[in-house]
C-alpha positions in Angstrom: 34.7 -26.8 -11.3 32.8 -23.6 -10.3 32.4 -20.9 -13.0 30.8 -18.5 -10.5 31.9 -18.2 -6.8 30.0 -15.7 -4.7 31.4 -15.0 -1.2 29.6 -13.0 1.5 28.1 -10.4 -0.8 26.1 -7.6 0.9 24.2 -4.6 -0.5 22.3 -1.8 1.2 20.0 0.9 -0.2 19.7 3.5 2.5 18.4 1.8 5.6 17.2 -1.2 3.7 19.4 -4.4 3.5 18.9 -6.0 0.1 21.6 -8.7 0.5 23.4 -9.8 3.6 26.4 -12.2 3.5 25.1 -14.2 0.4 27.4 -16.9 -0.8 27.1 -19.9 -3.2 28.7 -21.3 -6.4 27.6 -22.3 -9.8 29.4 -25.2 -11.6 30.4 -25.2 -15.2 27.8 -26.4 -17.7 24.9 -26.5 -15.2 21.6 -24.9 -15.3 21.3 -23.3 -11.9 18.0 -21.9 -10.6 18.0 -18.7 -8.5 14.8 -18.8 -6.4 13.1 -16.7 -3.8 10.0 -14.6 -3.1 9.8 -11.0 -4.5 12.0 -8.9 -2.3 14.3 -11.9 -1.5 17.3 -10.2 -3.2 17.4 -12.0 -6.5 17.2 -8.9 -8.7 19.8 -7.1 -6.7 22.2 -10.0 -7.0 21.5 -10.2 -10.8 22.2 -6.5 -11.1 25.5 -6.9 -9.2 26.6 -9.8 -11.5 25.6 -7.7 -14.6 27.5 -4.7 -13.4 24.5 -2.4 -12.8 25.1 -2.3 -9.0 28.3 -2.7 -7.0 28.3 -4.7 -3.7 29.0 -3.0 -0.4 31.0 -6.1 0.8 32.1 -9.5 -0.2 33.8 -10.8 -3.4 33.0 -12.7 -6.6 35.1 -14.9 -8.8 34.4 -15.8 -12.4 36.2 -18.8 -13.8 38.7 -18.6 -10.9 39.5 -14.9 -11.5 38.3 -11.9 -9.4 35.2 -10.4 -10.9 34.1 -6.9 -9.8 32.4 -5.2 -12.8 31.8 -1.4 -12.5 29.4 -1.3 -15.4 27.3 -3.6 -17.7 30.0 -3.2 -20.3 32.6 -4.6 -17.8 30.4 -7.6 -17.1 29.9 -8.4 -20.8 33.6 -8.1 -21.6 34.3 -10.5 -18.7 31.8 -13.0 -20.1 28.6 -12.5 -18.0 25.7 -11.8 -20.4 22.2 -11.1 -19.2 18.9 -11.5 -21.0 16.7 -9.3 -18.8 13.0 -9.9 -17.9 12.1 -6.7 -19.8 13.8 -7.1 -23.1 16.1 -4.4 -24.4 16.5 -3.9 -28.1 16.2 -1.2 -30.8 12.7 -1.7 -32.2 13.2 0.3 -35.3 16.3 -1.6 -36.4 16.3 -5.0 -38.1 17.0 -8.3 -36.5 20.4 -8.4 -38.1 21.2 -4.8 -36.9 20.2 -5.7 -33.4 22.2 -9.0 -33.4 25.4 -7.2 -34.5 24.9 -3.9 -32.6 28.3 -2.6 -31.7 30.1 -5.0 -34.0 28.5 -4.1 -37.4 30.8 -5.1 -40.3 31.9 -2.1 -42.2 34.5 -1.0 -44.8 35.6 2.6 -45.5 32.7 3.8 -43.3 30.0 1.8 -45.1 28.0 -1.0 -43.6 28.6 -4.4 -45.4 24.9 -5.4 -45.3 25.3 -8.8 -47.1 28.0 -9.8 -44.6 25.9 -8.5 -41.7 22.9 -10.6 -42.9 25.0 -13.7 -43.4 26.4 -13.4 -39.9 22.9 -12.8 -38.4 21.6 -15.9 -40.3 24.4 -17.9 -38.8 23.6 -16.8 -35.3 19.9 -17.5 -35.7 20.5 -20.9 -37.3 22.6 -22.0 -34.4 19.5 -22.0 -32.3 17.3 -23.2 -35.1 15.5 -19.9 -35.5 15.2 -20.1 -39.2 11.6 -18.7 -39.1 13.0 -15.3 -38.1 14.1 -13.2 -41.1 17.3 -11.2 -40.4 15.7 -8.3 -42.3 12.6 -8.1 -40.2 12.1 -5.2 -37.9 12.4 -6.1 -34.2 9.2 -4.2 -33.5 7.2 -6.6 -35.6 8.4 -9.7 -33.7 6.4 -11.4 -31.0 7.8 -11.2 -27.5 9.0 -14.8 -27.7 10.8 -14.2 -31.0 12.4 -11.0 -29.6 13.6 -12.9 -26.6 15.0 -15.7 -28.8 16.9 -13.1 -30.8 18.4 -11.7 -27.6 19.5 -15.1 -26.5 21.1 -15.8 -30.0 23.0 -12.5 -29.6 24.1 -13.4 -26.1 25.3 -16.9 -27.1 27.3 -15.4 -30.0 29.4 -13.6 -27.4 30.5 -17.0 -26.0 29.4 -16.3 -22.4 31.1 -17.8 -19.4 27.8 -17.3 -17.6 24.3 -16.6 -19.2 21.8 -14.9 -16.9 18.1 -15.4 -17.7 15.8 -13.3 -15.6 12.2 -14.5 -15.6 12.5 -15.6 -19.2 8.9 -16.9 -19.6 7.0 -14.2 -17.7 5.6 -12.6 -20.9 5.5 -15.6 -23.2 2.7 -17.7 -24.5 2.7 -21.4 -24.1 4.1 -21.9 -27.6 6.8 -19.4 -27.1 7.7 -21.0 -23.8 8.1 -24.3 -25.6 10.5 -22.7 -28.0 12.5 -21.3 -25.1 12.6 -24.8 -23.5 14.0 -26.2 -26.7 16.7 -23.5 -26.8 17.7 -24.2 -23.2 17.9 -27.9 -23.9 20.3 -27.1 -26.8 22.4 -24.8 -24.6 22.7 -27.5 -22.0 24.0 -30.0 -24.6 26.6 -27.4 -25.6 27.7 -27.0 -22.0 26.6 -23.3 -21.6 26.4 -22.3 -17.9 23.0 -20.7 -17.1 21.8 -18.9 -14.0 18.0 -19.1 -14.3 15.7 -16.8 -12.3 12.1 -17.9 -12.3 9.0 -18.1 -10.1 7.6 -21.0 -12.1 8.5 -24.2 -10.3 7.2 -26.4 -13.1 10.0 -25.0 -15.3 12.6 -25.6 -12.6 11.5 -29.2 -12.1 10.6 -29.9 -15.7 7.3 -31.2 -14.5 4.0 -31.7 -16.3 3.8 -30.5 -19.9 6.1 -27.5 -19.4 8.6 -28.9 -21.9 11.5 -27.8 -19.8 14.2 -30.2 -18.6 14.9 -30.0 -14.8 17.6 -27.7 -13.5 20.8 -29.3 -12.2 20.9 -27.3 -8.9 19.2 -24.4 -7.2 19.9 -21.6 -4.7 17.2 -20.1 -2.5 17.4 -16.5 -1.1 15.0 -15.2 1.6 15.0 -11.7 3.0 18.3 -10.9 1.4 20.0 -14.0 2.9 21.2 -17.3 1.5 19.0 -20.2 2.6 20.0 -23.2 0.6 22.1 -24.4 -2.4 21.8 -28.0 -3.4 21.3 -30.4 -6.4 17.7 -30.5 -7.5 17.6 -34.2 -7.8 15.4 -35.8 -5.0 13.8 -32.5 -4.1 10.0 -31.8 -4.2 8.3 -28.5 -5.1 7.0 -28.3 -1.5 10.6 -28.4 -0.3 11.6 -25.4 -2.4 8.4 -23.4 -1.5 9.1 -24.0 2.3 12.7 -22.8 1.8 11.5 -19.7 -0.1 8.9 -18.5 2.3 10.0 -20.0 5.6 6.8 -21.8 6.2 4.5 -24.4 4.8 2.2 -23.2 2.0 -0.7 -25.5 1.3 -1.1 -26.8 -2.2 -4.6 -25.3 -2.2 -3.2 -21.8 -1.8 -0.3 -22.4 -4.1 -2.3 -23.3 -7.2 -5.9 -24.2 -6.5 -7.7 -21.5 -4.5 -11.2 -22.7 -5.3 -13.8 -20.0 -5.9 -16.4 -19.7 -3.1 -19.0 -17.5 -4.9 -20.6 -18.5 -8.1 -22.7 -15.3 -8.8 -25.7 -17.4 -9.5 -28.9 -15.4 -8.7 -26.9 -12.2 -8.2 -27.5 -9.0 -10.2 -25.7 -8.6 -13.5 -23.0 -5.9 -13.0 -21.6 -5.8 -16.6 -23.4 -6.8 -19.8 -22.1 -6.6 -23.3 -24.0 -7.1 -26.6 -22.2 -7.2 -29.9 -19.3 -5.2 -28.4 -16.7 -4.5 -31.1 -13.5 -2.7 -31.8 -14.7 -0.4 -34.6 -11.3 1.3 -35.2 -8.8 -1.6 -35.4 -10.9 -4.7 -35.6 -9.1 -6.5 -32.7 -12.3 -8.0 -31.5 -15.9 -8.1 -32.6 -19.5 -9.1 -31.6 -18.6 -9.9 -28.0 -21.8 -10.7 -26.0 -21.5 -11.8 -22.3 -22.5 -10.8 -18.9 -20.7 -10.9 -15.5 -22.7 -11.1 -12.2 -21.7 -9.7 -8.9 -19.7 -12.2 -6.8 -18.3 -14.2 -9.7 -14.9 -14.3 -11.3 -15.0 -14.6 -15.1 -11.7 -15.7 -16.7 -10.7 -14.5 -20.2 -8.5 -17.1 -21.9 -7.0 -17.1 -25.4 -3.9 -17.4 -27.4 -1.7 -14.4 -28.2 -3.6 -12.0 -30.5 -7.0 -13.3 -29.3 -8.1 -9.8 -28.3 -8.3 -10.2 -24.5 -6.3 -7.1 -23.5 -7.8 -5.1 -26.4 -11.3 -5.9 -25.1 -10.3 -4.8 -21.6 -8.7 -1.5 -22.8 -11.8 -0.7 -24.9 -14.0 -1.2 -21.8 -12.0 1.2 -19.8 -12.0 3.8 -22.6 -8.3 3.6 -23.5 -8.3 2.4 -27.1 -10.5 4.2 -29.6 -14.2 3.9 -30.2 -16.1 0.8 -29.3 -19.3 -0.3 -31.1 -22.2 -2.3 -29.8 -23.8 -2.0 -26.4 -22.6 -2.1 -22.8 -24.4 -1.8 -19.5 -23.1 -1.4 -15.9 -25.5 -2.2 -13.2 -28.4 -2.1 -15.7 -27.6 1.4 -17.0 -26.2 2.0 -20.5 -22.4 2.7 -20.5 -20.4 4.3 -23.2 -16.6 3.9 -22.5 -15.4 7.3 -23.6 -12.4 7.6 -21.3 -10.9 6.4 -18.0 -12.7 9.1 -15.9 -16.0 7.9 -17.2 -15.2 4.3 -16.3 -14.0 5.3 -12.8 -17.2 7.3 -12.2 -19.2 4.2 -13.1 -17.2 1.9 -10.8 -15.1 0.1 -13.5 -11.4 -0.2 -12.9 -8.6 -1.9 -14.9 -5.3 -3.3 -13.5 -3.0 -3.2 -16.5 -0.7 -6.1 -17.6 2.3 -3.8 -17.8 2.6 -2.3 -14.3 6.0 -0.7 -14.9 5.1 1.2 -18.1 1.4 1.8 -17.7 0.4 1.2 -14.0 3.1 3.0 -12.0 5.4 6.0 -12.0 8.5 4.2 -10.9 10.4 7.3 -9.6 7.5 8.4 -7.4 6.8 7.2 -3.9 4.3 4.5 -3.0 2.1 7.2 -1.5 2.0 9.2 -4.7 1.4 6.1 -6.8 -1.5 5.0 -4.6 -3.3 8.3 -4.6 -2.6 9.2 -8.3 -6.2 8.8 -9.6 -7.8 10.6 -6.7 -5.2 12.9 -5.3 -7.8 15.7 -5.3 -9.4 13.9 -2.4 -6.7 15.4 -0.2 -6.8 18.9 -1.6 -7.4 22.1 0.4 -7.7 25.8 -0.4 -9.4 24.9 -3.7 -6.8 22.2 -4.5 -3.8 24.5 -4.3 -2.3 22.5 -1.4 -2.4 18.9 -0.4 -3.2 17.5 3.1 -0.1 15.3 3.1 -0.7 13.9 6.6 -4.1 12.6 5.6 -2.7 11.2 2.3 0.1 9.4 4.2 -2.3 8.0 6.8 -4.7 6.6 4.3 -1.8 5.2 2.3 -0.4 3.4 5.3 -3.8 1.9 6.1 -4.2 0.7 2.5 -0.7 -0.8 2.4 -1.2 -2.5 5.8 -4.5 -4.1 4.6 -2.8 -5.7 1.6 0.5 -6.5 3.4 2.6 -4.3 1.1 6.2 -4.6 2.3 8.2 -1.4 2.0 10.7 0.5 4.2 8.4 3.5 3.9 5.4 4.5 1.9 7.5 7.4 0.7 10.1 5.1 -0.9 10.2 5.1 -4.7 8.2 2.2 -6.1 11.1 1.2 -8.4 12.9 0.0 -5.2 10.1 -2.5 -4.4 9.7 -6.1 -5.6 7.3 -7.0 -8.4 4.8 -8.5 -6.0 4.7 -5.4 -3.8 4.4 -3.1 -6.9 1.4 -5.2 -7.9 -0.2 -5.0 -4.5 0.1 -1.2 -4.6 -1.9 -1.2 -7.8 -4.5 -3.4 -6.1 -4.5 -1.0 -3.1 -5.0 2.0 -5.4 -8.0 0.6 -7.3 -9.7 -0.7 -4.2 -9.5 2.8 -2.7 -11.3 4.7 -5.5 -14.8 6.1 -4.9 -17.3 4.9 -5.7 -16.2 1.4 -4.7 -15.5 -0.6 -7.9 -18.3 -2.9 -9.0 -16.5 -4.2 -12.0 -12.8 -5.0 -11.7 -10.6 -6.1 -14.7 -7.3 -7.8 -13.8 -4.9 -8.3 -16.7 -2.2 -10.8 -15.9 -2.4 -10.0 -12.1 0.3 -12.5 -11.0 2.8 -12.0 -13.9 6.4 -11.9 -12.5 5.4 -12.5 -8.8 6.6 -15.2 -6.5 4.5 -18.1 -5.2 3.8 -16.4 -1.8 2.6 -13.2 -3.5 0.6 -15.2 -6.1 -1.3 -16.9 -3.3 -2.0 -13.5 -1.6 -3.3 -12.1 -4.9 -5.5 -15.2 -5.4 -7.0 -14.6 -2.0 -7.5 -10.9 -2.9 -9.4 -12.0 -6.0 -11.6 -14.3 -4.0 -12.2 -11.5 -1.4 -13.3 -9.1 -4.2 -15.9 -11.6 -5.4 -17.1 -12.0 -1.8 -17.6 -8.3 -1.6 -20.0 -8.5 -4.5 -17.8 -7.2 -7.3 -17.8 -8.6 -10.8 -14.2 -9.7 -11.4 -12.7 -10.4 -14.8 -9.3 -12.1 -14.8 -7.1 -12.2 -18.0 -4.3 -14.6 -17.8 -2.0 -16.6 -20.1 -1.7 -19.2 -17.2 -4.5 -21.7 -17.7 -4.0 -23.4 -14.4 -4.4 -20.1 -12.7 -7.7 -19.3 -14.5 -9.0 -22.8 -13.6 -8.0 -22.2 -10.0 -9.7 -18.8 -9.4 -12.5 -18.4 -11.9 -16.2 -19.4 -11.6 -16.6 -19.3 -15.4 -14.3 -19.1 -18.4 -14.8 -17.1 -21.6 -12.4 -18.2 -24.4 -11.5 -15.7 -27.2 -10.1 -16.7 -30.5 -9.1 -14.2 -33.2 -11.1 -11.5 -31.6 -14.4 -13.5 -31.3 -16.0 -15.4 -28.4 -15.1 -19.0 -29.1 -16.9 -20.5 -26.2 -18.0 -20.2 -22.6 -17.3 -22.8 -20.0 -19.1 -23.3 -16.7 -17.1 -24.2 -13.5 -18.1 -27.9 -14.1 -17.0 -27.8 -17.7 -13.7 -26.1 -17.1 -10.5 -28.0 -17.9 -7.2 -27.3 -19.7 -8.3 -29.6 -22.5 -11.7 -28.0 -23.0 -10.2 -24.5 -23.0 -7.4 -25.4 -25.3 -9.9 -26.9 -27.8 -11.8 -23.6 -27.9 -8.5 -21.6 -28.2 -7.6 -23.4 -31.4 -11.1 -23.6 -32.8 -11.9 -27.2 -32.2 -15.5 -27.2 -30.9 -17.6 -24.2 -30.0 -20.1 -24.0 -27.2 -20.6 -20.2 -26.9 
């Protein structure tokens, strides 16, 4: 029996059609995957189901009853609970306070703390989360733990439909394994889950992902329904073809082999005993990156990869040790200094640190060098020139937008990421050292292949590219060498011939060292 029935749902934003006549159903107790490229309409549909948006046409039934939420509160009361991709909680409150937010036990105006802790423990224990203390501050939990707490809170509401939006996009492998265990338990309990993900290994339960296969799937493309069917008997290539409307070779999906090694090319970035002198997040890092090569930075959560990148760009405090760019000493004082030396950093958190979501694509693209378009001493801007250069940059990277003047918050994750690429590739002087932190996080398989090609193109242009990723197969696909960090130190360096998941994993956990 269907728990969710969607019939001819449509949604428009100005002149842009986000959804057009979408219809499918989700059966009780199944784990149903919602798939599609960035911009396919998945997020819009999730927001309609969660009450954040209202459709322009069509109807929805939940457990056989009409379902038309006007707000997220309406959706929750009806039994549709969402665990969003970007987690929402009160960081300065405890786990127990977050779990019982809005239903805190009280008497005569006083919170009954012992009762609150006992109920929080019960909710955590249901998902075998005994390692999370109810009294711990949410701000001190890892991303995976915070997500598990939100799922525990969602399950306590006895949802008719649980929506999980890109649940593993910010998780380490260990945290993803914990989520896989939780999902297996929910399936045994008959909880109906609508699961949005770009990672087909999770949908199919393939390899060492730890996930069990989904029961069924729905594919959206360009705001329209393409296919709904049981997953049994399907291959990943079948799903990819339905998502993008064309064949995508396995090489471009996961294994875009590097074509430039950097051997014999000049050293563009060199570090000697480079250290975080303020917080101690990394120490004594010595390495070099040549023009034309792609160096991967691997490591477990807390290894110091992002902290190293932020120190190089001048964002996080004082750095000790020595650094050279193109043979000349470099002191990372601030971002302006880095840009002047041709060093750029694409942050892992595009929505909070990379983009101004309410500004247009044009304004976001030109943000670091808007003065290039100034006139009358910078009092006025040459808007026409700015728009023309934006349009050319967007066209070169196939950024899909109704207009460069549309707010970037209306764009898909993949297109937001490509705007960041377009921005940093347009700075002057042309970047010689490019640091990409989780460049394909939260993007679909088509955009991922495009970004992999961009990385390969940057190396062919002679740039030294550093890629930080929690996705080991991605690093093995695009990198010419792999540097592995462990607890803030360089655990080992692997050549292209030495690179494998097993070799990298051994260095991550401290088994062997060939630095």
